[in-house]
N, C-alpha and C positions, 0 to 999 in steps of 0.2 A: 541341279542333280548333274554330275559327270553320265556326257554321252556314250563316254568306252566303258567300257567292264575295266580292264587293266592298260594301264600303259608302262612297257617293258623299254630301255636302252642300254646300248651297250657302246665302248668307245674301243675303233677300229685301229690294229695295231700293224706294224709292220708288215705281215704275212700279209695282210688283204688290200697292202695297196694297190692300186689296180685292178684291182677285182672287182666284177659288178656285185654288186649290191644282192641281185639274186642270189649268185652262189654262195654270199656273205651270210643272208638270210639262212638259207637251208644247212649248208656247213654248221658255222658258227652257234646259229641260233637255235639251229633245229625244226625250223619250220617249214614242215613239207606243200610241195606243190598244192595242193587241198585247202590249205591251209593260207596260205600267199591269197588263192585263190577267194577264198571267205571272206577275208581283209577286203580285199579289194571292190567285191563287189557286195557288201552287208555291211557298209557303211563303216570302217577302220580306215585308217591313215598310217601312213609310211613315209616318215618324215628325218634328212637329213642338216642336221645343222640348226634344225629349228625349220626349217622348210620343206613343202611335202613332195616328196619326186616320186617317180615310178623304176621297179626293179630295176631296169635299165641302167639305171646309174652308175657312174665310174666310180670309185671310192678312191680315198687318199687316209693316208696315215694321220691317225686321230682326230679321223671323223668322228661325230656325233651319232650313230643310228638308235632314233624312237619308232618303235613300233605301240602305235594305240590299237586296241582291242576293241569288234565293233559289239553291240548289244546283240544278245541271244534271242531268240522265240523260246517261250515254254510251253510245252506239247497242253492242248486242249485236256487231254486227261488228267493234268496235274494238275489239284487244286492248293492255292496256298492258306496255311492256316496259323494263326497265334497260337501259342507255344512254349513251352519253357525247353532250352537246348541249353548240356553242356559243354559251352565250346571249352577247348584247353590248350588250342593254339590260333591260330590269326592271323595270317595279313593280307594282304591286295590281290593273291595267287589261290590258296586255300584255306580250308577250313582241318581241325581233327576236333570229331566229339566224341563225348564219353554219352555211348547209347547204352539205357535204361532197357532190363530186360522186360518181354513185352511190347515192344515199339518194333513196328516191320522197318524195314529201309524205306523199299518206297512200294506202293498201295498196291493191293492185290484184289481181285473179286471179292473176298473170303472179309476185308481190311481196306474199303476204298480209301478214307481215311485214318488222319492221327498217326501217319507213316513220319518217319524221319523227311522224305521228301518234302512231303506237305506242308512239316515245321520249317526246315531251312529255305521254302520259299517264303513263307511266311517274314522269317530275317530277312532276306533279301529287300518285301517290300518295304519293310521297316528303315533299311540301309538304302531304298533306294536304289537297287542293283538292278541291271538290268539281264541278269542270267536266268540260268536255267538251273537243273541239278545234274551233277556229276558226281557219282559215285565211284571210288577207286577201288575198294572193296566193300563185299557186305559182310554182313550179321545175319543168321538166323534168329527167326522173332524171338526166340527166346535166349537166345545170348549176347552178355552185354559187354560193353569194352567199346574201343578205341575203332574208329575210323578216318578213314581221309575221305575229305569233299575238295574239289578242285572247283573254282569258281568261274571257272574256262575254258574251256574244247583245248587251247593248245597246252594248259596246266596237265591235264586229264590224259592228252598224248602224251607228253614227255613223261608222267608219273606214270604210267599204263606199259610204257616201250622199261623206264627203268623198275617196274615191279618184276616184267620180263629178263631182266637184267641180273635178278638177285639181289638190289641195292631197297628193295621195300624190303624189311621187316618184320612179321607180327609175332609177338610172343602170347602165350593163351594160360591163362589157367586151369583146372579141370578136378574136381573131385569127382575119384570114381570108386567101384565097388569095392572093396579088398584091398590086395596088395599086390603090384607086379612081382614077379621074383627079382628082374632086375632092377638094381637101380638107376640107371640110366640105358637107353637103349634106342632104338631106332625101329620101330613099324612100318615097312617096306609092301606094299598090299596092292593091287591092284583095286579100280572102286570104279562099278559101271553102275545102271539102274537095277532094281530090282523089278524085273519081269508081270511081277504080280502087284504092281503098286507104281499109281506116275506120282509119289513123294519118296516113298525108299530108295536107300542105295546099299550098296553090299558089294562083302569084298569078292572078286569075280575074276577067271582065268583071262576074257576077254574087254576088262576093263581098264580104264585109263592108269597108268603111272601115279601110285601115291604117296607118297615120305612125309611117316610124323615122328621128330626126334623128341625124345622127354625124358624126363629127372626127374624120380620121386624127391620128396621136399621134403614129407610129414608123412604119418600112419597114426591117425587116431579112430575109434569108432568104429571099426570094421569098415573103412576109408581109406583112401588115400587123393590127399592132396598134389599135383601132378603139373609142372610148369613142359609147356613144349613149345617149339622152334617148330611150324610147317615149312616141309621143303616145297611143297605141291598144294596148291588151294581147291581139294574139289568138294563140290557138295559135299553136304556132313560131315568131311575126313574125319574129324578125331570122335566126335559120333561113332563110325560107322566101324574105326581102326580099334579102337577103344573096346569095345562091343564084340569086335573077330577075338581078342587076347582074353574075352572073358572076363574083363573089366569095363562095364559099361557104366556110362554116366550117372550117378544119382539124380532119380528125378526124371531121365531122358528113356519115358514110357516106349517112343518108338524103337528106339536098338535096346527094351529090354531092360534099362535101369526101375529103379522102387520108385515111387514119388511120395511116399508114409512120410518123407522128412523137409521135403523140399516141394514146390510145384511148378517146378522147369527147369530145365534140364543143365545143373552143374557147370556151368562152360564161362568165363571173361576173358576177352583181349584185355592183358593189362601193361602191355608195350608195343610202342611202336619207332624201329629206326628205319630213317630214310632219308637219301639225299636229295637237300629241295631242287627242283626243278629249273633253276633259273640262278638261282646263287650259290648252288652246289657248299654251302652249308651241309653237315647231318643233324638232322630234325632228331629228338628222342624225347619222348613221350609219354606215361607213366598213369595209371588207375587203378586205385587200390582196392582190392575185394570185394564186391558187394555183402552190403551187412548180412541178407539169407544164404549166404556161400560158407561167410566166417561164423556162422553158428554150427556150422554142419563137422567144424573140427573142434569146438571146448568139448 
């Protein structure tokens, strides 16, 4: 079993000649002061040309810097479980998983087991990977589709920053009641908590900015298939916005949708595009519309 969660390497170019390793790791490798402390005190190693060094070491052009990331503790509240995972992308630093409807992303008081987090930890245990669960994005229990899971703290930090910079794009398919007047449009309406509920959200003037871009792909049986790109990521954003404009998602009882044709809200994250946090490659992953949603269009 590898004692490290992951290993990263960089070649030093002329720009960093005679600079301190600490500066190189912070500015070129995007490892924060906290991240460096985590490596130093929790079992990680920093090496230069194959030899362990401190961050006060001076670099030379063409040096090879290697960082071995330490194991991570799993919270005592998270239990590892064996279960099926639809993994559509994986490397040493992250997973992209196609989540089925009815599965929570993380455990809750109502659903303490059988969450995605439980099953991912079970997968890590099988692989003898000493790390914990880091969700980059989450989906509601009854929303299906793609999520990014970071395998270690540094990957999570980098992906979260890329997400804030708009370099992690999520695209959804929803089936809504009726047909929107415009074939394409943007719903720009702030969302906040419903003061009468701990669960529901609503469009309200004092809410946080929420922007949803959409296009109508097809119309059938008094329902429309909508493609959606989120500009912001508020809780229940798509569900609240389409209810607000008079086209609630089919199956979404919480926000006015009917459940006579589908027993969960008809929402699926079908595509994710993002810049890989370490290789800078563009990763593009897709997922087909689930059968129970496809049947609504027949």
